[in-house]
C-alpha positions in Angstrom: 40.7 -5.7 -21.3 37.9 -8.3 -22.5 35.4 -7.2 -24.9 31.9 -6.1 -23.5 29.3 -8.7 -23.8 26.1 -7.3 -25.0 22.4 -8.7 -25.2 19.7 -7.3 -27.0 15.9 -7.7 -26.1 13.3 -6.1 -28.2 10.0 -7.3 -29.9 10.7 -5.5 -33.1 12.8 -7.5 -35.6 13.7 -4.5 -37.8 14.7 -2.4 -34.8 16.6 -5.4 -33.5 18.5 -5.7 -36.7 19.6 -2.2 -36.9 21.1 -2.5 -33.4 23.0 -5.7 -34.6 24.4 -3.9 -37.6 25.4 -1.0 -35.2 27.2 -3.2 -32.9 29.0 -5.3 -35.8 31.0 -2.4 -36.6 32.5 -2.3 -33.0 35.5 -4.7 -32.4 35.3 -4.3 -28.6 31.5 -5.1 -28.2 30.4 -9.0 -28.7 26.5 -9.6 -29.2 26.0 -12.7 -27.3 22.1 -12.7 -26.6 19.3 -11.5 -28.8 15.8 -12.0 -27.7 12.0 -11.1 -28.2 11.0 -10.8 -24.9 11.8 -10.6 -21.3 11.4 -14.3 -20.5 13.7 -15.6 -23.3 16.2 -13.0 -22.2 16.2 -14.5 -18.6 16.4 -17.9 -20.1 19.4 -17.1 -22.2 21.0 -14.9 -19.3 21.2 -18.2 -17.1 23.5 -19.6 -19.8 25.6 -16.7 -20.9 25.9 -13.5 -18.5 25.9 -10.2 -20.5 27.8 -7.3 -19.4 25.2 -4.7 -20.9 21.5 -5.1 -22.2 19.8 -3.1 -24.8 16.1 -3.5 -23.1 13.1 -2.8 -25.3 9.8 -2.1 -23.1 6.6 -3.4 -25.0 7.2 -6.9 -25.4 4.9 -10.0 -25.3 5.3 -12.7 -22.4 7.2 -10.5 -20.3 7.6 -6.7 -20.7 10.8 -4.8 -20.2 9.8 -3.2 -16.8 9.3 -6.8 -15.3 12.6 -8.0 -17.0 14.4 -5.2 -15.8 13.2 -5.7 -12.1 13.8 -9.3 -12.2 17.4 -9.1 -13.7 18.3 -6.3 -11.4 17.4 -8.3 -8.1 19.1 -11.7 -9.5 22.1 -9.9 -11.6 22.6 -6.4 -10.0 25.9 -6.2 -11.8 24.3 -6.6 -15.2 24.0 -2.9 -16.9 20.5 -2.1 -18.5 20.1 0.3 -21.2 16.4 1.0 -22.0 15.6 1.7 -25.6 12.1 2.6 -26.2 9.6 5.3 -27.6 8.2 6.1 -24.4 9.2 9.5 -23.0 7.1 9.6 -19.8 8.5 11.2 -16.8 6.9 8.5 -14.6 8.1 5.5 -16.7 11.5 6.8 -16.6 11.9 7.6 -13.3 10.2 4.2 -12.2 12.7 2.3 -14.3 15.6 4.4 -12.8 14.2 3.2 -9.5 14.2 -0.3 -10.4 17.8 -0.3 -11.4 17.9 0.7 -15.1 21.3 2.2 -15.9 20.4 4.4 -18.8 17.2 5.2 -20.5 17.3 6.3 -24.4 14.6 6.9 -27.1 14.9 4.8 -30.1 15.4 7.7 -32.4 18.8 8.2 -30.4 21.7 8.6 -32.8 23.9 5.5 -33.1 26.7 7.6 -31.4 24.6 8.3 -28.3 23.8 4.5 -28.2 27.3 3.9 -28.3 28.4 6.4 -25.6 25.8 5.0 -23.4 27.2 1.3 -23.7 30.7 2.6 -22.9 29.5 5.2 -20.1 27.6 2.4 -18.1 30.4 0.2 -18.1 32.9 2.8 -17.0 30.6 5.0 -14.7 27.4 2.6 -14.0 24.9 5.2 -15.4 24.2 7.3 -18.4 21.9 10.2 -18.1 20.7 12.0 -21.2 19.2 15.8 -20.6 15.6 14.7 -21.0 16.1 11.9 -18.7 17.6 14.0 -16.0 14.6 16.6 -16.4 12.1 13.6 -16.5 13.7 12.1 -13.3 13.8 15.5 -11.3 10.0 15.9 -12.3 8.9 12.1 -11.8 10.8 11.5 -8.5 8.8 14.0 -6.5 6.0 11.3 -6.1 7.9 8.4 -7.0 7.0 6.5 -3.7 3.3 6.5 -4.7 3.6 5.2 -8.4 4.1 1.5 -9.2 6.7 0.9 -12.0 4.4 0.4 -15.0 3.9 2.2 -18.1 2.5 5.8 -18.2 -1.2 5.5 -19.0 -1.0 8.4 -21.5 0.9 7.5 -24.7 1.9 10.8 -26.7 0.3 10.8 -30.0 0.3 13.8 -32.3 -3.2 14.9 -33.4 -3.1 13.4 -36.5 -2.0 10.1 -35.2 -5.0 10.4 -32.9 -7.2 11.0 -35.8 -5.8 8.3 -37.7 -6.3 6.0 -34.8 -9.7 6.7 -34.4 -10.5 6.0 -38.1 -8.7 2.7 -37.7 -10.6 1.6 -34.5 -13.8 2.6 -36.7 -13.1 0.2 -39.3 -11.7 2.4 -42.0 -9.0 1.0 -44.3 -5.7 3.1 -45.3 -7.3 3.6 -48.4 -10.6 5.0 -47.1 -8.5 7.1 -44.5 -6.4 8.8 -46.9 -9.4 9.6 -49.3 -11.4 10.8 -46.0 -8.3 13.0 -44.9 -7.1 14.1 -48.4 -3.7 12.3 -47.8 -1.5 9.9 -49.6 -2.2 6.2 -48.9 1.8 5.9 -48.4 1.3 8.6 -45.6 -1.4 6.9 -43.8 0.5 3.6 -43.9 3.2 5.7 -42.1 1.0 6.9 -39.7 -0.2 3.4 -39.1 3.3 2.1 -38.7 4.1 5.0 -36.3 1.2 3.9 -34.0 2.1 0.1 -33.9 5.4 1.5 -32.8 4.3 3.8 -30.2 1.9 1.5 -28.8 4.2 -1.6 -29.2 1.9 -3.9 -30.8 2.6 -6.0 -34.0 -0.7 -5.7 -35.9 -3.7 -3.5 -36.1 -6.0 -5.9 -34.4 -3.7 -5.5 -31.5 -3.7 -1.7 -31.9 -7.5 -1.4 -31.7 -7.8 -3.8 -28.7 -5.0 -1.8 -26.8 -6.7 1.5 -27.9 -9.9 0.4 -26.6 -8.8 -1.3 -23.4 -6.9 1.8 -22.5 -9.3 4.3 -23.3 -7.1 6.3 -25.6 -10.2 8.1 -26.8 -14.0 7.9 -26.7 -15.6 6.0 -29.5 -17.9 8.0 -31.6 -21.2 6.3 -31.5 -22.0 8.1 -34.8 -19.5 6.3 -36.8 -21.7 3.8 -38.7 -23.6 6.8 -40.1 -20.3 8.6 -40.9 -19.1 5.7 -42.5 -22.1 4.9 -44.5 -22.3 8.6 -45.9 -18.9 8.2 -46.8 -18.9 5.3 -49.0 -21.9 6.4 -50.8 -20.3 9.9 -51.5 
């Protein structure tokens, strides 16, 4: 039996490297395409058709939802496994509706990613427990929902607090002092926020937060920051 031809499309280099290393240990899977966005992926597919795609969602130029929809229409036999931090039920249900064969969170264990690849090749689809539940709930009104990202990104209370301070102009050093936490802890929260929102830098994080109304700006920020700096 021929080796499985795999493609990886994701905007995050570190995550892509991790997947590449995972696949390198498997003798029956060949990585034939690596892309940073959906448009690049589609161009490369025209030259080399993969059997399975590990697809990220938040990507520049063309995101994973649009890429999945296009590829499934033009190349219906290609299996697509979505790998993302988004666990919203409507996002999951819609991606399954447009043809995704599996949906995994990026914190999935390597063994589950391997299992998903082999399963979609043999049975067509792979459903984890949380996906089965999300599909059951999300498909209730699926015809009324367009295949887009959920409007709400699940952030912890602390992540919301840090995001507010970032958008208000606080540096990581200032946030650490303000919240009584270590600088490294704040940088960890900042990196988590970049990953969850799917952007590469703080400027884009702030823009996304404001454009999508992730929180209401506190108009007293100038007074708060001034009092903090002079304390």
